[in-house]
C-alpha positions as CSV (number, residue, x, y, z in Angstrom):
1,M,-14.6,1.6,-9.1
2,N,-13.7,-2.1,-9.1
3,Q,-12.8,-3.6,-5.7
4,I,-9.1,-3.8,-4.9
5,V,-8.0,-7.3,-4.1
6,T,-4.2,-6.9,-4.1
7,I,-2.0,-4.0,-3.3
8,G,1.7,-3.5,-3.9
9,L,3.2,-1.0,-1.4
10,D,6.6,0.6,-2.1
11,L,7.9,1.8,1.2
12,A,9.8,5.1,1.5
13,K,10.4,7.6,4.2
14,N,8.0,10.3,3.0
15,I,6.2,9.2,-0.2
16,F,4.7,5.7,-0.6
17,Q,3.7,4.3,-4.0
18,I,0.5,2.3,-4.1
19,H,-0.4,-0.1,-6.9
20,G,-3.8,-1.8,-6.5
21,I,-5.4,-4.4,-8.8
22,D,-8.8,-6.0,-9.0
23,A,-9.6,-9.8,-9.2
24,C,-9.0,-9.7,-13.0
25,G,-5.6,-8.1,-12.7
26,K,-6.8,-4.7,-13.9
27,V,-5.1,-1.7,-12.3
28,V,-7.6,0.1,-10.1
29,V,-5.3,2.5,-8.4
30,R,-1.7,3.7,-8.9
31,K,-0.7,6.8,-6.9
32,P,1.8,8.2,-4.5
33,L,0.7,8.8,-0.9
34,R,2.4,10.9,1.8
35,R,3.0,9.3,5.2
36,G,0.0,11.1,6.7
37,E,-2.4,9.8,4.0
38,L,-1.4,6.2,4.3
39,L,-3.6,5.0,7.2
40,K,-6.6,6.9,5.9
41,F,-6.2,5.2,2.5
42,F,-6.0,1.7,4.0
43,A,-8.9,2.4,6.5
44,G,-11.2,2.9,3.5
45,L,-10.5,-0.4,1.8
46,H,-12.1,-3.8,2.1
47,P,-9.7,-6.5,3.4
48,C,-7.2,-7.4,0.7
49,L,-3.7,-8.9,0.2
50,I,-0.9,-6.4,0.6
51,G,2.6,-7.0,-0.7
52,I,5.2,-4.8,0.9
53,E,8.6,-4.1,-0.7
54,A,11.3,-5.7,1.4
55,C,14.3,-3.4,1.4
56,A,16.5,-1.6,3.9
57,T,13.7,0.7,4.9
58,A,11.3,-2.2,5.6
59,H,13.2,-2.8,8.9
60,H,12.1,0.6,10.1
61,W,8.4,-0.3,9.5
62,V,8.7,-3.6,11.3
63,S,9.9,-1.9,14.5
64,F,7.5,1.1,14.0
65,G,4.5,-0.9,15.1
66,S,6.1,-2.4,18.2
């Protein structure tokens, strides 16, 4: 598998959509993840750029880590 360098993360309450690409822009991963799977998925990755959808639910995640 090619190394993921950029991830787009679509926030939701229960199912999150992950879209990851390699350095050439080729899609490496595109899949839905449940809330409980999210941290495990990111813990297994090398450091990368993560773009998070900024919508009404994004405010929930900002305060969630505080």
